[in-house]
C-alpha positions in Angstrom: 39.4 142.5 18.5 40.5 145.9 20.0 40.0 146.8 23.6 38.9 150.2 24.8 42.0 152.4 25.5 40.9 153.2 29.0 41.1 149.7 30.5 43.8 147.1 31.0 44.1 144.1 28.6 42.2 141.1 29.8 43.4 137.5 29.6 41.1 134.5 30.1 42.7 131.4 31.5 41.7 127.7 31.4 43.9 125.4 33.5 43.5 121.6 33.0 45.4 118.6 34.4 47.4 118.0 37.5 48.5 120.3 40.3 51.9 120.7 38.6 50.1 122.3 35.6 48.1 124.5 38.0 51.4 125.8 39.4 52.5 126.6 35.8 49.3 128.5 35.3 49.8 130.5 38.5 53.3 131.5 37.4 52.1 132.7 34.0 49.2 134.6 35.6 51.6 136.2 38.2 53.8 137.5 35.4 50.9 138.8 33.4 49.4 140.5 36.4 52.7 142.1 37.2 52.7 143.6 33.6 49.2 145.1 34.1 47.0 142.5 32.6 43.7 141.6 34.2 42.3 138.1 34.5 38.9 137.8 32.7 36.2 135.7 34.3 34.5 134.6 31.0 35.5 134.0 27.4 33.4 137.0 26.3 35.2 139.4 28.7 38.7 138.3 27.6 40.8 139.9 24.9 42.6 136.6 24.5 42.5 133.2 26.1 45.3 130.9 27.3 44.5 127.2 27.6 46.9 125.1 29.7 46.4 121.5 28.5 47.0 118.0 29.8 48.0 115.2 27.5 48.8 112.3 29.8 46.1 109.9 28.8 43.6 109.8 25.9 40.7 111.1 28.0 42.9 114.1 29.1 43.8 114.8 25.4 40.1 114.8 24.4 39.3 117.1 27.3 42.1 119.5 26.3 41.1 119.5 22.6 37.4 120.2 23.6 38.5 123.1 25.9 40.5 124.6 23.0 37.5 124.3 20.7 35.2 125.9 23.3 37.6 128.8 23.8 37.9 129.3 20.0 34.1 129.2 19.6 33.4 131.8 22.4 36.5 134.0 22.0 38.4 133.2 18.8 41.9 134.3 20.1 43.6 131.3 21.8 47.1 130.5 22.9 47.8 126.9 23.9 50.4 125.6 26.4 51.0 122.6 28.6 51.7 119.0 28.1 49.6 118.5 25.0 51.6 121.4 23.5 54.5 119.1 23.3 52.6 117.5 20.4 51.6 120.6 18.5 50.5 118.7 15.4 47.8 117.0 17.4 46.4 120.4 18.3 46.8 122.0 14.9 45.2 119.2 13.1 42.0 119.8 14.9 42.3 123.5 15.7 44.5 125.3 13.1 43.2 128.7 14.1 45.1 128.8 17.5 47.5 131.7 17.7 50.4 129.9 19.3 51.3 126.5 20.7 54.0 126.0 23.4 55.1 123.0 25.4 54.9 122.5 29.2 56.5 125.0 31.7 57.3 127.3 28.8 56.5 130.4 30.8 58.5 132.9 28.8 57.0 131.6 25.5 53.5 131.9 26.7 54.0 135.5 28.1 55.8 136.4 24.8 52.9 135.1 22.8 50.5 137.2 24.9 52.7 140.2 24.3 52.7 139.6 20.6 48.9 139.3 20.2 47.8 141.5 23.1 50.6 144.0 24.0 50.7 145.2 27.6 49.3 148.7 28.3 52.2 149.8 30.5 55.5 148.8 32.1 55.4 146.2 34.9 54.4 147.5 38.3 55.4 144.8 40.7 54.1 146.6 43.8 50.5 145.9 42.5 51.0 142.2 43.3 50.8 140.3 46.5 54.1 138.7 47.6 52.8 135.2 47.0 51.8 136.0 43.4 48.6 135.1 41.7 47.2 131.7 42.8 44.3 129.6 41.6 43.7 127.8 44.9 41.9 129.1 48.0 43.9 131.4 50.3 44.5 128.8 52.9 46.3 126.2 50.9 48.8 126.2 48.0 50.7 123.8 45.8 54.5 124.0 46.1 56.2 122.6 43.0 59.8 121.6 43.8 60.9 120.2 40.4 60.0 119.8 36.7 60.2 116.7 34.6 61.1 113.1 35.5 64.0 110.7 34.9 61.9 107.5 35.2 61.2 105.5 32.0 57.8 103.9 32.9 56.6 102.1 29.9 53.0 103.4 30.0 54.0 107.1 30.5 55.2 109.8 28.1 55.6 112.6 30.7 59.4 112.7 30.4 59.0 113.2 26.7 56.6 116.0 27.3 58.1 117.7 30.3 61.7 116.8 30.1 64.2 115.2 32.5 64.2 116.0 36.2 65.1 119.6 36.9 65.0 120.3 40.7 64.7 123.8 42.2 67.3 124.6 44.7 66.2 124.1 48.3 66.8 127.7 49.4 64.5 129.0 46.6 61.8 126.5 47.5 61.9 127.3 51.2 61.8 131.0 50.6 58.7 130.6 48.4 57.1 128.4 51.1 57.9 131.1 53.7 56.2 133.8 51.5 53.1 131.6 51.1 52.7 131.0 54.8 53.3 134.7 55.6 50.4 135.4 53.2 48.0 133.2 55.1 48.6 129.7 53.6 48.0 127.0 56.2 48.7 123.9 54.1 51.5 123.4 51.7 51.0 120.5 49.2 54.4 119.5 47.9 54.3 118.3 44.3 56.6 117.1 41.5 56.7 114.1 39.2 58.9 112.1 41.6 59.2 114.0 44.9 61.5 111.4 46.4 64.1 112.0 43.6 64.3 115.7 44.5 67.8 117.1 44.1 69.4 114.0 42.6 69.9 115.9 39.3 71.8 118.8 40.9 73.9 116.6 43.2 71.9 117.7 46.2 73.2 121.2 46.0 73.6 123.0 49.3 71.6 126.1 50.3 71.1 128.4 53.3 67.8 129.5 54.8 67.1 131.2 58.1 70.7 130.9 59.1 70.9 127.1 58.7 72.4 124.9 56.0 70.3 122.5 53.9 70.9 120.2 51.0 68.5 120.0 48.0 67.2 116.6 49.0 63.9 115.0 50.1 64.5 114.8 53.8 66.1 118.3 54.1 63.1 119.7 52.3 60.7 118.1 54.8 62.8 119.3 57.8 62.8 122.9 56.4 59.1 123.0 55.7 58.4 121.6 59.1 59.8 124.9 60.6 57.0 127.0 59.1 54.2 125.8 61.3 51.9 124.9 58.4 50.5 121.5 57.3 53.0 119.9 54.9 51.5 117.2 52.7 53.8 115.1 50.5 52.6 113.9 47.1 54.0 111.5 44.5 56.6 109.9 46.7 58.2 106.6 45.4 58.9 103.9 48.0 62.7 104.3 48.0 64.6 103.4 51.2 65.5 107.0 52.0 61.8 107.8 52.3 62.0 106.0 55.7 63.7 109.0 57.1 60.6 111.2 56.9 58.4 108.9 59.0 59.8 110.2 62.4 58.8 113.7 61.4 55.3 112.5 60.6 55.1 110.6 64.0 56.0 113.9 65.7 53.4 115.8 63.5 56.1 118.1 62.2 55.0 116.9 58.7 51.5 115.5 58.1 51.4 111.7 58.5 50.3 111.3 54.9 52.1 109.8 51.8 50.8 109.8 48.3 52.7 106.8 46.7 51.8 105.8 43.2 52.4 102.0 43.6 50.5 101.2 40.4 50.5 97.4 40.9 51.2 94.6 43.4 52.7 92.0 41.0 56.5 92.2 40.6 56.2 90.9 37.1 53.7 93.6 36.0 55.8 96.3 37.8 58.9 95.1 35.8 56.9 95.4 32.5 55.8 98.8 33.6 59.5 99.7 34.2 58.5 101.2 37.6 61.3 102.7 39.7 61.8 100.7 42.9 59.9 97.8 41.4 62.1 95.3 43.2 61.5 96.9 46.6 59.5 94.9 49.2 56.8 97.6 49.4 54.6 95.7 51.9 57.5 95.4 54.3 58.2 99.1 54.0 54.5 100.0 54.6 54.4 97.8 57.7 57.6 99.5 59.0 56.2 103.0 58.3 53.0 102.2 60.3 54.9 100.6 63.1 56.6 104.0 63.6 53.6 106.1 62.8 50.3 104.2 63.3 48.2 107.2 62.1 50.0 107.3 58.8 47.5 107.8 55.9 48.6 106.2 52.5 46.9 107.0 49.3 47.8 105.5 45.9 46.8 104.9 42.3 46.9 101.6 40.4 46.5 100.4 36.8 44.5 97.3 36.0 44.5 95.5 32.7 48.1 96.3 31.8 49.4 94.4 28.8 50.1 90.8 29.7 48.3 91.0 33.1 47.2 87.4 33.8 44.5 86.2 36.2 47.3 85.2 38.6 49.0 88.6 38.5 45.7 90.3 39.1 45.1 88.0 42.1 48.5 89.1 43.3 47.4 92.7 43.2 44.2 92.0 45.2 46.2 90.1 47.8 48.8 92.9 47.9 45.9 95.4 48.5 44.5 93.3 51.3 47.8 93.3 53.1 48.7 96.9 52.5 45.3 98.2 53.8 45.7 101.6 52.0 43.4 104.4 53.1 42.6 106.0 49.8 42.9 104.3 46.4 42.3 105.4 42.8 42.4 103.1 39.8 42.7 103.4 36.0 42.0 100.9 33.3 45.1 100.7 31.1 44.8 102.6 27.8 47.5 103.1 25.2 49.1 106.5 25.0 50.6 107.7 21.8 54.4 107.3 22.0 54.4 105.0 25.1 56.7 101.9 25.0 53.9 99.8 26.5 52.0 100.0 23.3 54.4 97.4 21.8 53.9 94.9 24.6 52.1 91.7 23.6 48.8 90.3 25.1 46.8 93.5 25.6 43.9 92.8 27.9 40.4 92.9 26.4 38.3 95.9 27.4 35.5 93.7 28.9 38.1 91.9 31.2 39.6 95.3 32.1 36.2 96.5 33.2 35.6 93.4 35.3 39.0 93.7 37.0 38.5 97.4 37.6 35.1 96.7 39.3 36.6 94.0 41.5 39.6 96.1 42.5 37.5 99.1 43.4 35.0 97.0 45.4 37.9 95.6 47.4 39.6 99.0 47.9 36.3 100.7 48.9 35.7 98.0 51.6 39.2 98.6 53.0 38.7 102.4 53.0 35.3 102.0 54.8 36.8 100.0 57.6 39.7 102.4 58.0 37.4 105.4 58.1 35.1 103.7 60.6 38.1 103.5 63.0 38.0 107.3 63.3 34.5 107.6 64.7 34.7 108.9 68.3 38.1 110.5 67.8 38.9 114.2 68.2 40.6 115.8 65.2 41.9 119.1 64.0 40.5 120.1 60.6 41.0 122.8 58.1 37.8 124.4 56.8 37.4 124.7 53.1 33.9 126.1 52.8 30.8 127.0 54.8 27.2 126.9 53.5 23.8 126.9 55.3 25.4 126.3 58.6 27.4 123.2 57.5 31.2 123.4 57.1 33.2 121.3 54.7 36.6 120.6 56.1 39.6 118.2 55.8 41.6 116.3 58.4 45.3 115.6 58.1 44.3 112.5 56.2 42.5 114.3 53.4 44.2 116.2 50.5 42.0 118.7 48.7 39.9 117.4 45.7 41.2 113.9 45.7 40.3 112.5 49.2 37.3 112.7 51.4 36.0 115.5 53.6 34.8 116.1 57.1 31.3 117.7 57.3 30.7 119.7 60.4 27.1 120.1 61.5 26.0 123.3 63.2 29.3 125.0 62.3 28.4 128.2 64.0 30.9 131.0 63.5 33.4 128.8 61.6 34.7 130.4 58.3 36.6 129.1 55.3 40.3 128.9 56.1 39.7 128.4 59.8 41.1 125.6 62.0 38.5 123.7 63.9 38.5 121.0 66.6 35.9 118.3 65.9 34.7 115.0 67.3 33.9 112.5 64.6 30.4 111.1 65.0 29.8 109.1 61.8 31.6 107.7 58.7 30.3 106.7 55.3 32.1 105.2 52.3 34.3 108.2 51.7 33.6 111.0 54.2 33.3 111.7 57.9 30.8 113.7 59.9 31.9 115.7 62.9 30.7 118.1 65.5 32.6 121.0 67.0 34.5 119.9 70.1 
């Protein structure tokens, strides 16, 4: 395929998986745009297609392989990157026609492959780019990735094998990026990494300077620095280590959003030990109660696995009892499934699929009832929300308790002159299982 000489080369991009992969896609696109490439909206309009894959669980592998096949069918020239790229044989067995396979966060390799198969038309012109680079999120929020990889050895997970060990970005670099994003109009920063609470431990909490002040590359200093920017700061993938307690006063003072995304995964100490979860010996219920005593409005979301190998009826009952006491606001759940290369595959007493399904249904029913009760407590309250979209006079917005795409929304009736990206003050008038309804205050 040859492009007309008068136009810039066009790259199609498919980004799958978690927000960390989305940030990888943004970095690749930023570099390509700097070099004069255009982003094509369709397969047919592209000269080449990059597919950024996910390979965490079997369903994600299947989705990635299907996306590669679709790109090959409609375009024919495909470069593959991302987590599934760490297992290139899995891709090449099914799709031998792909031009190149690279692993996760291999920015230079991806750009080099694009250069090889679709040379740039001219030298880079960086002044054509906005200072925040190319992003795939709406203008008013952005993901801020603070580290690559992970040092944990959870028995069900192969992410360290795919993405490598923890590699933290220096805090001054992260704070400067956040500052650029806010200057460009970003109103919400979503902090992401595989283990946000371990941030900086791999580089011995290296010092850095920003805005005339000294910081260390560590979790609490990151929160304090981001709090200076005046944007919403939302913390994802935080493990319940004791030092996380230090951020709760910032949340109580609304310098950081009173929101923690903590992947607890289970409530039984025995199951958590088999999972090899970090902080598995911590009294997480005690910690949750202490957090809420300091910050009553704290929202906690989490994910869990049911049907992990060896999970007994008693251990599942422990999980339900833990959930009743924890009273988490937002909960997701997975039925355990083997992942190629994971240590948990070798554990005895795998739980039958039918029993997994039954436990999943019971768990989600219990979690949904808790979420409904906690949502109902917000009716009658006034809240500040961030508007994501407006259509037919109704705005879809989020409160400080709602992360984009994974939590609920606040629907604003008779939104009037409100636009996407605006702040709005609302009074909550109704709640359903997952969402709230409000009116402009």
